[in-house]
Rosetta silent file (secondary structure, phi, psi, omega in degrees, C-alpha in Angstrom):
SEQUENCE: MAFPTSRISPFQLLRKRLLISKLLPSQATCSLRPAFLLPDILPRTTSFTTTPFPKSQDQQPQYTLPPRPRRDLHGKVAIITGAGAPSSDLGNGRATALLLASDGASVVCVDKNLSLAQHTVSMISSQTLSSNPSVPPPPPPAAALAIEADVTREEDCIRIVGDTINRFGRVDILVNVVGIMGPSGTAVSLEDVEGWDWGMRVNVTSMMLMVRHVVPAMVRNGGDGDKIKGSIVNIGSVAGLRGGSPSLLYPASKGAVVNMTRAMAAHHGKEGVRVNCVCPGMLYTPMMYAAGMTDEMREARRKRSLLQTEGNAWDCASAVRFLAGDEARWITGAVLTVDAGATAAVSLSS
SCORE:     score description
SCORE:     0.000 S_00000001
   1 L     0.000  130.469 -176.137  124.057  -38.922   10.750 S_00000001
   2 L   -86.498  141.332  176.249  120.325  -39.123   11.335 S_00000001
   3 L   -80.204  147.363  177.666  117.914  -40.044    8.540 S_00000001
   4 L   -63.587  143.293 -178.310  114.994  -37.670    7.895 S_00000001
   5 L   -75.549  -11.217 -177.142  111.819  -38.739    9.590 S_00000001
   6 L   -89.934    9.455 -178.084  109.749  -38.002    6.455 S_00000001
   7 L   -62.834  135.327 -179.110  111.212  -40.879    4.489 S_00000001
   8 L   -90.618  131.035  178.680  108.465  -42.910    2.630 S_00000001
   9 L   -73.995  159.183  178.479  108.567  -46.667    3.019 S_00000001
  10 H   -57.061  -37.386 -178.409  108.410  -48.905   -0.086 S_00000001
  11 H   -69.614  -36.143  175.966  104.892  -50.061    0.837 S_00000001
  12 H   -66.272  -36.958  178.200  103.653  -46.482    1.171 S_00000001
  13 H   -63.516  -43.110  178.363  105.102  -45.733   -2.254 S_00000001
  14 H   -62.108  -41.180 -179.823  103.267  -48.701   -3.767 S_00000001
  15 H   -63.336  -41.607  179.573  100.025  -47.575   -2.133 S_00000001
  16 H   -62.760  -42.097 -179.043  100.401  -44.069   -3.547 S_00000001
  17 H   -64.152  -38.915  177.607  100.987  -45.390   -7.037 S_00000001
  18 H   -65.401  -40.426  178.053   97.879  -47.555   -6.839 S_00000001
  19 H   -63.718  -40.689  179.687   95.826  -44.593   -5.606 S_00000001
  20 H   -62.265  -39.649 -179.743   97.099  -42.440   -8.452 S_00000001
  21 H   -63.996  -30.722  177.606   96.064  -45.087  -10.975 S_00000001
  22 H   -76.830  -36.739 -178.646   92.507  -44.972   -9.603 S_00000001
  23 H   -73.817  -24.616 -178.182   92.358  -41.168   -9.561 S_00000001
  24 L  -118.945   72.918 -176.717   93.621  -40.922  -13.125 S_00000001
  25 L   -64.865  -20.916  179.588   91.623  -43.509  -15.128 S_00000001
  26 L   -70.293  -17.867  177.830   92.606  -41.853  -18.380 S_00000001
  27 L   -78.043  109.151 -175.795   96.148  -43.001  -17.773 S_00000001
  28 L   -74.825  -14.820 -175.748   96.229  -46.373  -19.517 S_00000001
  29 E  -125.733  131.793  176.402   99.571  -47.276  -18.023 S_00000001
  30 E  -143.561  154.668  179.276  100.565  -47.395  -14.379 S_00000001
  31 L   -81.743  132.055 -179.668  103.327  -48.986  -12.392 S_00000001
  32 L   -95.002  -12.320 -175.723  102.224  -51.984  -10.336 S_00000001
  33 L  -156.584  147.067  172.229  105.384  -52.359   -8.257 S_00000001
  34 L   -67.555  140.126 -177.046  108.437  -50.412   -7.176 S_00000001
  35 L   -62.779  -25.809 -175.730  111.414  -51.411   -9.275 S_00000001
  36 L   -87.266   -3.610 -179.645  113.522  -51.987   -6.165 S_00000001
  37 L   -89.966  -35.940 -176.007  111.060  -54.474   -4.611 S_00000001
  38 L  -124.665  148.515  176.740  110.994  -57.120   -7.345 S_00000001
  39 L   -65.807  161.428 -176.187  113.589  -58.261   -9.832 S_00000001
  40 L   -81.269   57.862  175.047  113.151  -57.166  -13.391 S_00000001
  41 L   -84.178  -40.218  179.005  111.501  -60.378  -14.562 S_00000001
  42 L   -97.447  161.494  176.508  108.297  -58.573  -15.534 S_00000001
  43 L   -61.137  154.266 -178.445  108.086  -55.313  -17.471 S_00000001
  44 L   -62.506  -30.546  179.110  108.396  -52.143  -15.430 S_00000001
  45 L  -130.597  153.987  176.493  104.816  -51.243  -16.399 S_00000001
  46 E  -122.879  133.013 -177.208  101.736  -53.250  -17.311 S_00000001
  47 E   -96.288  138.122  175.980   99.148  -51.925  -19.731 S_00000001
  48 L  -112.883  122.052  178.185   95.414  -52.348  -19.200 S_00000001
  49 L  -129.368  154.254  177.357   93.232  -52.096  -22.286 S_00000001
  50 L  -122.624  148.287  177.317   89.570  -52.786  -22.914 S_00000001
  51 L   -99.361  118.950 -177.789   87.841  -53.946  -26.082 S_00000001
  52 L   -68.568  149.628  174.435   84.758  -51.860  -26.814 S_00000001
  53 L   -72.014  157.041  175.395   81.441  -53.573  -27.592 S_00000001
  54 L   -55.974  144.473 -174.496   80.049  -53.143  -31.096 S_00000001
  55 L   -75.162  -22.289 -178.390   78.397  -49.776  -31.434 S_00000001
  56 L  -140.350  164.134  179.750   75.199  -51.125  -33.008 S_00000001
  57 H   -64.235  -26.594 -178.976   73.149  -54.287  -33.186 S_00000001
  58 H   -62.851  -24.025 -178.981   74.109  -54.628  -36.841 S_00000001
  59 H   -86.826   -8.938  179.649   77.640  -55.457  -35.754 S_00000001
  60 L   -76.041  146.808  173.672   76.490  -58.286  -33.445 S_00000001
  61 L   -60.579  136.617 -177.231   76.680  -61.890  -34.735 S_00000001
  62 L   -88.203  131.874  176.892   73.259  -62.887  -36.020 S_00000001
  63 L   -98.631  124.576 -179.813   71.553  -65.960  -34.485 S_00000001
  64 L  -103.678  127.619  179.028   69.396  -67.905  -36.908 S_00000001
  65 L   -65.671  130.189  176.064   66.619  -70.060  -35.526 S_00000001
  66 L   -70.325  153.143  179.157   67.050  -73.699  -36.597 S_00000001
  67 L   -65.352  141.549  178.095   64.093  -75.236  -38.428 S_00000001
  68 L   -71.804  136.642 -179.105   61.587  -76.990  -36.199 S_00000001
  69 L   -66.391  148.515  177.196   61.609  -80.782  -36.733 S_00000001
  70 L   -67.972  147.192  178.464   58.686  -82.340  -38.529 S_00000001
  71 L  -110.547   15.901  176.845   56.152  -84.164  -36.402 S_00000001
  72 L  -131.509  173.926 -178.393   54.847  -86.405  -39.148 S_00000001
  73 L  -119.732   21.622 -179.676   56.268  -89.105  -41.390 S_00000001
  74 L   -59.711  133.129 -178.490   54.681  -88.112  -44.698 S_00000001
  75 L    87.715   -8.481  178.560   56.923  -89.096  -47.576 S_00000001
  76 L   -89.528  150.492  177.252   58.878  -91.589  -45.448 S_00000001
  77 E  -122.255  126.277 -175.202   59.032  -95.302  -46.246 S_00000001
  78 E  -120.245  138.307  170.904   59.421  -97.787  -43.396 S_00000001
  79 E  -107.957  127.911  176.984   60.244 -101.501  -43.341 S_00000001
  80 E  -121.818  118.147  175.317   59.106 -103.397  -40.236 S_00000001
  81 E   -87.741  149.950 -177.111   60.196 -107.002  -39.787 S_00000001
  82 L    67.547   38.821 -174.290   58.019 -109.250  -37.649 S_00000001
  83 L   -86.186   -1.884  179.168   54.992 -107.087  -38.458 S_00000001
  84 L   -93.051  170.160  176.217   52.442 -109.881  -38.167 S_00000001
  85 L  -162.934  152.806  179.601   50.556 -111.218  -35.168 S_00000001
  86 L   -59.828  138.059  175.799   47.921 -113.899  -34.585 S_00000001
  87 L    50.453 -131.842  177.677   44.367 -112.815  -35.439 S_00000001
  88 L  -103.685   22.178  178.967   43.885 -109.160  -34.477 S_00000001
  89 L   -65.709  165.274 -174.363   46.343 -109.332  -31.585 S_00000001
  90 L  -120.791   96.570  172.534   48.820 -106.523  -31.103 S_00000001
  91 L   -90.507  176.151 -178.261   52.484 -107.447  -31.079 S_00000001
  92 H   -61.702  -38.897 -179.494   55.341 -104.950  -31.111 S_00000001
  93 H   -67.790  -46.525  179.899   55.774 -105.202  -34.880 S_00000001
  94 H   -64.597  -43.801  179.415   52.106 -104.733  -35.744 S_00000001
  95 H   -60.672  -39.889  178.423   51.703 -101.851  -33.290 S_00000001
  96 H   -64.437  -44.106  179.006   54.759 -100.160  -34.802 S_00000001
  97 H   -60.692  -44.244  179.658   53.427 -100.575  -38.340 S_00000001
  98 H   -63.600  -41.387 -176.024   50.051  -99.102  -37.361 S_00000001
  99 H   -71.371  -42.459  178.406   51.616  -96.164  -35.538 S_00000001
 100 H   -65.214  -39.268  178.849   54.084  -95.246  -38.288 S_00000001
 101 H   -66.412  -37.521 -179.785   51.333  -95.499  -40.888 S_00000001
 102 H   -65.316  -21.614  176.872   49.011  -93.304  -38.826 S_00000001
 103 L   -96.039   10.258  170.850   51.693  -90.591  -38.981 S_00000001
 104 L   104.012   -1.955 -178.910   51.844  -90.794  -42.761 S_00000001
 105 L   -76.706  146.928  166.480   54.616  -93.277  -43.520 S_00000001
 106 E   -81.882  132.899 -168.109   54.315  -95.862  -46.251 S_00000001
 107 E  -121.899  131.995  173.222   54.858  -99.170  -44.489 S_00000001
 108 E  -105.538  115.023 -176.374   56.280 -102.487  -45.663 S_00000001
 109 E   -97.806  113.415 -176.650   55.089 -105.263  -43.337 S_00000001
 110 E  -107.448  131.954  175.430   57.449 -108.235  -43.377 S_00000001
 111 E  -155.064  153.369  177.447   56.609 -111.568  -41.796 S_00000001
 112 L   -68.597  -25.890  177.766   57.418 -115.221  -42.347 S_00000001
 113 L  -104.797  109.078 -174.495   53.667 -115.842  -42.434 S_00000001
 114 H   -60.994  -38.976 -177.676   52.183 -113.843  -45.314 S_00000001
 115 H   -62.853  -35.079  178.540   48.612 -113.961  -43.998 S_00000001
 116 H   -68.491  -40.251  177.071   49.692 -112.314  -40.733 S_00000001
 117 H   -66.253  -39.628  178.876   51.471 -109.537  -42.633 S_00000001
 118 H   -64.789  -35.892  178.121   48.457 -109.075  -44.891 S_00000001
 119 H   -65.404  -37.478  175.701   46.192 -108.745  -41.868 S_00000001
 120 H   -63.189  -41.016  178.024   48.408 -105.944  -40.573 S_00000001
 121 H   -61.799  -41.936  179.095   48.132 -104.233  -43.965 S_00000001
 122 H   -65.375  -35.091  176.702   44.340 -104.493  -43.844 S_00000001
 123 H   -67.065  -37.244  177.117   44.354 -102.973  -40.358 S_00000001
 124 H   -64.044  -42.924 -176.898   46.487 -100.092  -41.649 S_00000001
 125 H   -66.999  -27.748 -175.151   44.107  -99.504  -44.544 S_00000001
 126 H  -103.267   -7.193 -175.677   41.054  -99.399  -42.297 S_00000001
 127 L   -68.154  139.432  179.105   42.392  -97.598  -39.238 S_00000001
 128 L  -132.999  165.608  176.451   40.705  -94.283  -38.480 S_00000001
 129 L   -82.404 -179.009 -178.730   40.967  -91.653  -35.813 S_00000001
 130 L   -59.747  148.810  177.006   38.455  -91.060  -33.043 S_00000001
 131 L   -80.495    0.111  178.424   34.846  -90.283  -34.019 S_00000001
 132 L   -58.485  125.769 -176.882   34.931  -87.344  -31.602 S_00000001
 133 L   -62.146  -20.272  179.759   33.793  -84.289  -33.654 S_00000001
 134 L   -79.132  -10.363  179.983   36.540  -82.175  -32.077 S_00000001
 135 L   -91.397  133.418  179.699   39.180  -84.445  -33.625 S_00000001
 136 L   -58.010  154.130  179.052   40.238  -83.601  -37.209 S_00000001
 137 L   -62.662  152.385 -176.987   39.167  -86.088  -39.887 S_00000001
 138 L   -67.994  151.372  176.078   41.587  -88.951  -40.511 S_00000001
 139 L   -72.683  167.230  176.142   44.181  -88.631  -43.265 S_00000001
 140 L   -58.801  147.669 -179.922   43.944  -90.865  -46.335 S_00000001
 141 L   -55.142  135.740  179.322   44.986  -94.458  -45.600 S_00000001
 142 L   -70.923  150.810  176.708   48.748  -94.841  -45.793 S_00000001
 143 L   -70.513  139.271 -178.762   50.193  -97.068  -48.472 S_00000001
 144 E  -144.017  148.573 -178.374   51.160 -100.484  -47.141 S_00000001
 145 E  -137.307  134.527  176.423   52.707 -103.608  -48.586 S_00000001
 146 E  -101.290  133.962  178.472   52.907 -107.141  -47.177 S_00000001
 147 E  -130.414  129.482  173.643   55.980 -109.247  -47.928 S_00000001
 148 E   -88.514  123.188 -177.757   56.521 -112.874  -46.989 S_00000001
 149 L  -161.962  154.046  174.393   60.165 -113.394  -46.106 S_00000001
 150 L  -109.775  105.479 -173.162   62.563 -115.151  -43.753 S_00000001
 151 L   -73.519   -1.411  171.941   65.001 -112.492  -42.562 S_00000001
 152 L   -81.425   -8.466  179.613   67.510 -115.134  -41.476 S_00000001
 153 L  -105.393  123.676 -175.601   68.141 -115.709  -45.206 S_00000001
 154 H   -62.876  -36.800 -179.534   70.241 -113.055  -46.909 S_00000001
 155 H   -63.050  -32.347  176.989   68.556 -113.541  -50.270 S_00000001
 156 H   -70.513  -37.327  177.920   65.207 -112.725  -48.652 S_00000001
 157 H   -64.141  -39.996  177.120   66.632 -109.548  -47.103 S_00000001
 158 H   -61.885  -41.949 -178.903   67.892 -108.470  -50.524 S_00000001
 159 H   -66.649  -38.776  179.006   64.428 -109.117  -51.969 S_00000001
 160 H   -58.665  -48.479 -178.784   62.693 -107.116  -49.215 S_00000001
 161 H   -65.854  -41.826  179.536   64.777 -104.037  -49.945 S_00000001
 162 H   -62.970  -45.274  179.239   64.399 -104.467  -53.703 S_00000001
 163 H   -64.306  -36.230  178.984   60.609 -104.854  -53.548 S_00000001
 164 H   -64.661  -45.290 -179.533   60.360 -101.812  -51.285 S_00000001
 165 H   -67.941  -37.870  178.248   62.334  -99.616  -53.669 S_00000001
 166 H   -62.950  -35.209 -177.540   60.400 -100.923  -56.668 S_00000001
 167 H   -84.757  -44.456 -171.271   57.115 -100.015  -54.971 S_00000001
 168 H  -115.513  -12.182  174.407   57.969  -96.799  -53.119 S_00000001
 169 L    88.644   -7.191 -176.925   61.283  -95.629  -54.582 S_00000001
 170 L  -167.129  170.233  171.304   63.242  -95.338  -51.317 S_00000001
 171 L  -135.197  124.774  179.657   63.794  -96.616  -47.761 S_00000001
 172 L  -111.562  -30.797 -172.505   63.926  -94.170  -44.843 S_00000001
 173 E  -134.604  135.821  171.038   63.185  -96.284  -41.767 S_00000001
 174 E  -126.678  128.459  175.415   64.007  -99.854  -40.748 S_00000001
 175 E  -120.452  111.637  179.256   62.582 -101.403  -37.589 S_00000001
 176 E   -90.206  102.262 -176.136   64.053 -104.810  -36.719 S_00000001
 177 L  -105.045  -26.174 -172.971   61.436 -106.467  -34.509 S_00000001
 178 L   -51.294  132.840  177.692   61.893 -110.169  -35.258 S_00000001
 179 L  -171.980  151.518  178.231   62.872 -112.162  -32.188 S_00000001
 180 L  -132.864  162.409  177.540   62.195 -115.432  -30.381 S_00000001
 181 L   -72.967  -34.494  179.594   62.676 -116.704  -26.834 S_00000001
 182 L    78.531 -179.502 -178.090   64.838 -119.602  -28.029 S_00000001
 183 L   -68.476  149.712  177.867   65.675 -122.775  -26.110 S_00000001
 184 L   -86.023  168.384  176.042   65.625 -122.761  -22.338 S_00000001
 185 L   116.727  156.530  176.842   68.485 -123.773  -20.116 S_00000001
 186 L   -89.165 -178.704  177.621   71.773 -122.537  -18.729 S_00000001
 187 L   -61.252  -27.291 -179.348   75.192 -123.066  -20.264 S_00000001
 188 L   -87.289  -43.152 -172.867   75.313 -126.367  -18.357 S_00000001
 189 L   -89.258  -12.488 -179.066   71.752 -127.596  -18.767 S_00000001
 190 L   -60.302  124.864 -179.587   71.151 -126.466  -22.368 S_00000001
 191 L  -103.391  -29.974 -175.078   70.586 -129.556  -24.492 S_00000001
 192 L   -94.947   81.683 -179.353   69.571 -128.013  -27.810 S_00000001
 193 H   -68.433  -34.966  176.181   72.803 -126.492  -29.076 S_00000001
 194 H   -64.619  -36.058  175.591   71.403 -126.270  -32.597 S_00000001
 195 H   -64.063  -34.763  175.255   68.472 -124.348  -31.123 S_00000001
 196 H   -61.386  -48.288  179.673   70.990 -121.955  -29.573 S_00000001
 197 H   -59.967  -41.868 -179.514   72.567 -121.344  -32.988 S_00000001
 198 H   -66.665  -41.901  179.097   69.153 -120.800  -34.543 S_00000001
 199 H   -61.264  -40.950  177.605   68.081 -118.407  -31.791 S_00000001
 200 H   -66.577  -34.942  179.167   71.197 -116.287  -32.297 S_00000001
 201 H   -68.660  -40.732  179.423   70.571 -116.238  -36.034 S_00000001
 202 H   -68.994  -47.578 -171.410   66.971 -115.086  -35.596 S_00000001
 203 H   -81.010  -25.916 -174.600   67.623 -112.531  -32.861 S_00000001
 204 H  -119.856  -55.938 -174.436   70.964 -111.115  -33.999 S_00000001
 205 H   -61.583  -37.171 -179.794   72.048 -112.193  -37.486 S_00000001
 206 H   -59.404  -38.659  179.252   68.708 -111.256  -39.063 S_00000001
 207 H   -67.654  -41.258  177.769   69.156 -107.657  -37.913 S_00000001
 208 H   -60.952  -43.113 -178.094   72.683 -107.534  -39.288 S_00000001
 209 H   -65.102  -40.926  178.845   71.496 -108.857  -42.659 S_00000001
 210 H   -65.717  -44.318  178.915   68.695 -106.304  -42.937 S_00000001
 211 H   -63.582  -37.568 -179.482   71.000 -103.426  -42.013 S_00000001
 212 H   -54.302  -37.045 -175.020   73.586 -104.762  -44.459 S_00000001
 213 H  -105.568  -13.221  177.685   71.219 -104.182  -47.383 S_00000001
 214 H   -84.459  -39.314 -175.919   69.140 -101.252  -46.119 S_00000001
 215 H   -56.579  -47.263  178.371   72.000  -98.838  -45.379 S_00000001
 216 H   -58.653  -34.854  177.362   73.166  -98.582  -49.032 S_00000001
 217 H   -68.477  -39.442  178.352   69.576  -97.802  -50.035 S_00000001
 218 H   -65.596  -39.467 -178.212   69.299  -95.127  -47.338 S_00000001
 219 H   -61.321  -27.868  179.273   72.582  -93.538  -48.376 S_00000001
 220 L   -75.376  -11.669  176.783   71.099  -92.977  -51.830 S_00000001
 221 L   -65.592  149.628 -179.413   68.381  -90.781  -50.299 S_00000001
 222 L   -64.983  -35.047 -178.126   68.861  -87.087  -50.891 S_00000001
 223 L    76.769  162.404  176.833   68.711  -86.272  -47.191 S_00000001
 224 L   -91.719 -164.198 -176.829   67.729  -82.919  -45.695 S_00000001
 225 L   -61.432  -24.967 -178.547   69.989  -79.992  -44.974 S_00000001
 226 L   -99.119    7.532  173.392   71.729  -81.919  -42.212 S_00000001
 227 L    66.224   26.448  172.676   72.284  -85.015  -44.352 S_00000001
 228 L   -82.427  114.963 -170.582   70.217  -87.372  -42.164 S_00000001
 229 L  -108.747  -12.972 -179.518   69.329  -90.059  -44.666 S_00000001
 230 E  -171.962  160.970  179.203   67.823  -92.861  -42.625 S_00000001
 231 E  -134.846  130.443  178.278   66.859  -94.201  -39.223 S_00000001
 232 E  -119.538  133.149  177.168   67.221  -97.770  -37.959 S_00000001
 233 E  -125.106  119.623  175.918   65.648  -99.024  -34.735 S_00000001
 234 E   -99.650  136.014  178.971   66.570 -102.441  -33.345 S_00000001
 235 E   -91.715  115.173  176.016   64.317 -104.025  -30.741 S_00000001
 236 L  -102.802 -137.039  178.831   66.310 -105.354  -27.804 S_00000001
 237 L  -169.072  152.269  174.034   65.106 -106.110  -24.282 S_00000001
 238 L   -64.026  -21.311  175.363   65.837 -105.128  -20.709 S_00000001
 239 H   -63.163  -28.259  177.035   66.959 -108.751  -20.384 S_00000001
 240 H   -76.406  -12.398  177.813   69.879 -107.753  -22.589 S_00000001
 241 H   -99.363  -35.902 -173.843   70.807 -105.046  -20.075 S_00000001
 242 H  -113.060  -16.731 -173.112   70.245 -106.853  -16.794 S_00000001
 243 L    69.803 -149.181  174.656   70.220 -110.552  -17.605 S_00000001
 244 L    85.603   -2.130  178.701   68.264 -112.553  -15.083 S_00000001
 245 L   -72.658  149.219  177.065   66.227 -114.543  -17.565 S_00000001
 246 L   -60.259  -28.056  178.992   65.683 -118.226  -16.722 S_00000001
 247 L  -101.088  166.047  179.076   67.288 -119.094  -20.063 S_00000001
 248 L   -92.610  -35.938 -172.919   70.707 -118.113  -21.380 S_00000001
 249 H   -61.902  -47.360 -172.151   69.883 -117.574  -25.039 S_00000001
 250 H   -63.940  -53.352  179.242   67.426 -114.700  -24.735 S_00000001
 251 H   -65.724  -32.304  178.956   69.456 -112.280  -22.576 S_00000001
 252 H   -65.235  -45.122 -178.394   72.656 -113.207  -24.417 S_00000001
 253 H   -70.098  -38.501 -179.999   71.156 -112.469  -27.827 S_00000001
 254 H   -72.401  -31.385  172.567   69.426 -109.281  -26.699 S_00000001
 255 H   -64.450  -35.949  176.312   72.630 -108.068  -25.075 S_00000001
 256 H   -64.489  -38.114  178.827   74.295 -108.600  -28.439 S_00000001
 257 H   -61.567  -41.411 -178.735   71.598 -106.465  -30.069 S_00000001
 258 H   -59.765  -51.155 -176.712   72.325 -103.594  -27.673 S_00000001
 259 H   -78.627  -25.513  172.031   76.039 -103.429  -28.432 S_00000001
 260 H   -64.036  -38.555  177.792   75.548 -104.243  -32.109 S_00000001
 261 H   -60.670  -45.876 -179.886   73.343 -101.148  -32.253 S_00000001
 262 H   -62.413  -41.502  179.314   76.078  -98.984  -30.750 S_00000001
 263 H   -65.387  -41.695  178.570   78.648 -100.352  -33.188 S_00000001
 264 H   -63.004  -38.957  178.128   76.321  -99.772  -36.139 S_00000001
 265 H   -60.831  -40.497  178.651   75.733  -96.195  -35.001 S_00000001
 266 H   -68.070  -36.964 -176.648   79.491  -95.625  -35.006 S_00000001
 267 H   -72.427  -38.414 -168.190   79.913  -97.249  -38.412 S_00000001
 268 H  -110.875    1.901  178.183   77.112  -95.489  -40.285 S_00000001
 269 H   -60.763  -40.265 -178.715   76.822  -92.092  -38.620 S_00000001
 270 H   -66.525  -17.498  177.726   79.164  -90.516  -41.159 S_00000001
 271 H   -92.041    0.830  178.998   76.810  -91.753  -43.877 S_00000001
 272 L    84.681   20.201  179.878   73.871  -89.944  -42.313 S_00000001
 273 E  -111.729  123.257  177.500   72.186  -93.069  -40.924 S_00000001
 274 E   -91.353  142.533  178.345   71.060  -93.109  -37.290 S_00000001
 275 E  -134.001  121.997 -179.322   70.881  -96.426  -35.402 S_00000001
 276 E  -134.275  169.375 -176.551   69.157  -96.770  -32.024 S_00000001
 277 E  -130.931  135.081  171.973   67.780  -99.515  -29.802 S_00000001
 278 E  -107.991  126.136  179.814   64.502  -99.826  -27.897 S_00000001
 279 E  -112.865   96.342  177.958   64.608 -102.199  -24.923 S_00000001
 280 E   -71.360  151.547  173.139   61.096 -103.090  -23.775 S_00000001
 281 L   -91.787 -140.476 -173.265   60.519 -104.389  -20.299 S_00000001
 282 L   -85.285   69.624  176.250   57.842 -106.818  -19.224 S_00000001
 283 E   -74.145  153.989  173.188   55.154 -105.898  -21.745 S_00000001
 284 L   -99.513  109.550 -176.722   52.125 -108.093  -22.142 S_00000001
 285 L  -129.359  171.636  176.845   52.110 -109.149  -25.795 S_00000001
 286 H   -55.097  -29.935  177.876   50.884 -112.150  -27.804 S_00000001
 287 H   -62.718  -41.376  178.783   54.304 -113.745  -27.234 S_00000001
 288 H   -69.302  -39.130  178.646   53.705 -113.704  -23.481 S_00000001
 289 H   -63.543  -43.779 -179.432   50.166 -114.982  -23.913 S_00000001
 290 H   -65.822  -26.515  179.158   51.367 -117.830  -26.131 S_00000001
 291 L   -77.133   -3.052  177.040   53.976 -118.725  -23.505 S_00000001
 292 L    84.993   28.435 -179.824   51.147 -119.460  -21.072 S_00000001
 293 L   -65.878  129.056 -179.043   51.549 -116.510  -18.710 S_00000001
 294 L   -86.637  167.124  177.450   48.965 -116.692  -15.937 S_00000001
 295 H   -62.924  -35.279  178.978   47.054 -113.805  -14.366 S_00000001
 296 H   -64.852  -40.440  178.381   49.102 -114.255  -11.195 S_00000001
 297 H   -66.254  -39.689  178.165   52.330 -113.893  -13.147 S_00000001
 298 H   -61.943  -42.418 -179.242   51.011 -110.778  -14.884 S_00000001
 299 H   -66.363  -38.982  178.749   50.109 -109.210  -11.550 S_00000001
 300 H   -64.743  -39.970  178.138   53.522 -110.011  -10.090 S_00000001
 301 H   -65.485  -39.962 -179.875   55.229 -108.388  -13.076 S_00000001
 302 H   -60.196  -42.120 -176.292   53.039 -105.314  -12.774 S_00000001
 303 H   -71.510  -18.906 -178.717   54.010 -104.813   -9.139 S_00000001
 304 H   -77.534  -14.519 -178.298   57.721 -105.024   -9.912 S_00000001
 305 L   -89.581  155.416 -179.689   57.680 -101.779  -11.921 S_00000001
 306 L   -66.897  -31.930 -178.162   57.972  -98.324  -10.395 S_00000001
 307 L   -85.828   -7.529  177.850   54.777  -97.164  -12.107 S_00000001
 308 L    56.721   36.427  178.748   52.808 -100.210  -10.936 S_00000001
 309 L  -131.844  162.862  178.463   51.242 -100.563  -14.381 S_00000001
 310 L  -100.328  132.868  178.599   51.351 -103.132  -17.165 S_00000001
 311 E   -89.037  161.512  177.439   52.901 -102.186  -20.480 S_00000001
 312 L  -140.027 -175.798 -173.576   51.707 -103.207  -23.920 S_00000001
 313 H   -64.456  -28.164  177.966   52.830 -103.084  -27.530 S_00000001
 314 H   -62.741  -33.026 -179.969   51.753  -99.456  -27.984 S_00000001
 315 H   -64.963  -42.540  176.936   54.353  -98.416  -25.417 S_00000001
 316 H   -66.588  -45.180 -177.827   57.132 -100.034  -27.428 S_00000001
 317 H   -62.360  -36.018 -179.823   55.759  -98.693  -30.716 S_00000001
 318 H   -65.706  -37.808  176.615   55.600  -95.139  -29.360 S_00000001
 319 H   -66.209  -40.921  177.732   59.296  -95.247  -28.471 S_00000001
 320 H   -62.624  -44.302 -179.573   60.104  -96.561  -31.946 S_00000001
 321 H   -56.566  -42.738  179.376   57.987  -93.818  -33.519 S_00000001
 322 H   -63.082  -49.483 -176.495   60.000  -91.145  -31.696 S_00000001
 323 H   -68.300  -25.915 -178.000   63.392  -92.563  -32.652 S_00000001
 324 H   -76.397  -27.272 -171.437   62.319  -93.116  -36.255 S_00000001
 325 L   -93.179  179.093 -176.360   61.256  -89.526  -36.900 S_00000001
 326 H   -69.006  -18.820  178.021   62.938  -86.171  -37.344 S_00000001
 327 H   -64.681  -20.013  178.622   62.343  -85.222  -33.705 S_00000001
 328 H  -106.576   27.836 -172.758   65.189  -87.617  -32.866 S_00000001
 329 L   -60.714  -22.766 -177.496   67.479  -86.287  -35.613 S_00000001
 330 L  -108.234   23.137 -178.680   70.388  -85.755  -33.168 S_00000001
 331 L  -120.009  121.816  173.337   70.066  -89.127  -31.432 S_00000001
 332 L  -151.795  150.709 -177.163   72.080  -92.164  -32.472 S_00000001
 333 L    73.296   14.061 -176.668   73.653  -95.053  -30.591 S_00000001
 334 L   -90.686  152.409  175.207   71.042  -94.620  -27.847 S_00000001
 335 E  -120.715  110.120 -176.051   69.362  -97.381  -25.848 S_00000001
 336 E  -102.565  114.118  178.253   65.848  -96.380  -24.785 S_00000001
 337 E   -85.004  137.932  177.592   64.291  -98.542  -22.079 S_00000001
 338 E  -125.001   83.323 -166.982   60.503  -98.872  -22.049 S_00000001
 339 L  -145.889   17.544 -179.542   59.978 -100.643  -18.742 S_00000001
 340 L    56.251   29.061  175.994   58.075  -98.429  -16.273 S_00000001
 341 L    85.273    9.706 -175.305   61.355  -97.827  -14.463 S_00000001
 342 L   -63.350  -32.183  179.193   62.188 -101.476  -13.807 S_00000001
 343 L   -82.020  -12.991  178.069   65.843 -101.024  -14.774 S_00000001
 344 L   -81.345  -41.091 -178.436   66.146  -97.933  -12.569 S_00000001
 345 L  -167.858  163.465  175.506   65.039  -99.602   -9.344 S_00000001
 346 L   -93.770  133.845 -179.230   62.831 -102.337   -7.966 S_00000001
 347 L   -60.584  138.480  178.310   59.488 -101.170   -6.648 S_00000001
 348 L   -89.072   -7.370  179.814   59.253 -101.172   -2.849 S_00000001
 349 L   -77.300  148.415  179.515   55.487 -101.606   -2.957 S_00000001
 350 L   -89.984    0.000    0.000   54.084 -105.034   -2.267 S_00000001
């Protein structure tokens, strides 16, 4: 018996069903497969539905603009350790104190030598903006206080925080600048082991002690809507990231500062305290001058950077100023290098 020649193949049947589904869009349900082609694992029909968009803008979720961060430090109180410098020289601590004060912060200048801290305070009181008539007049001099203290001693750290609160009522910013080069030598050639211990205490333990007593004071601050109650900036060094120093103590201690900063950020973030690290490169500061750096050495250092320029204390202070303020409110545990690109690559220029 012959089969009719008009018989439709399974594939033609599937094609017709698909065409029908396109011609009849009002039909929400259509068959995707002939029942005899596939086992009944899936439903015989599959439904296609669409979710309509809201009919009016009133039904859309409303986006609220977040408040713009403040660009000043008015009402903030900052403690800077190592804020002194010889004569009118500009070290990282003094430059930081001047810059924070110029943005409105009340500044506590801490140094082991009281006269050096007092000189920084006098510079804060007398600093003015440019005499250019197009520049707005300077704000009133920021309040500043000089404190003589040895931050390697815990009792002195307690006193610093207490005197600050007694004078200004709060602590918002801590900048740990104190640091020394320490004894020279490798692990084999180092002769002054006691000097090693002292260098670690100055460069690392002092920062821990200050944070130990500043954080509880910061936590007592009311905080803003996002509960950011304080900012801590530790001064490290690119030597702590790359090593390479002729001595062992300095890069070892500065490397400890870098990872101590990260650990502190993890510990105190839930309390609303941010902790970051600034790692300056080869800046020319009074410390370098006192070490006897020659003009030839300065020129060689300048050429090693990608920008082919020499950095100074203002460059470090500007990085601290950013991390200390509300513009960095969502930054913690960060390590900011200030080195003209030296840690990114070595300059190919001669």
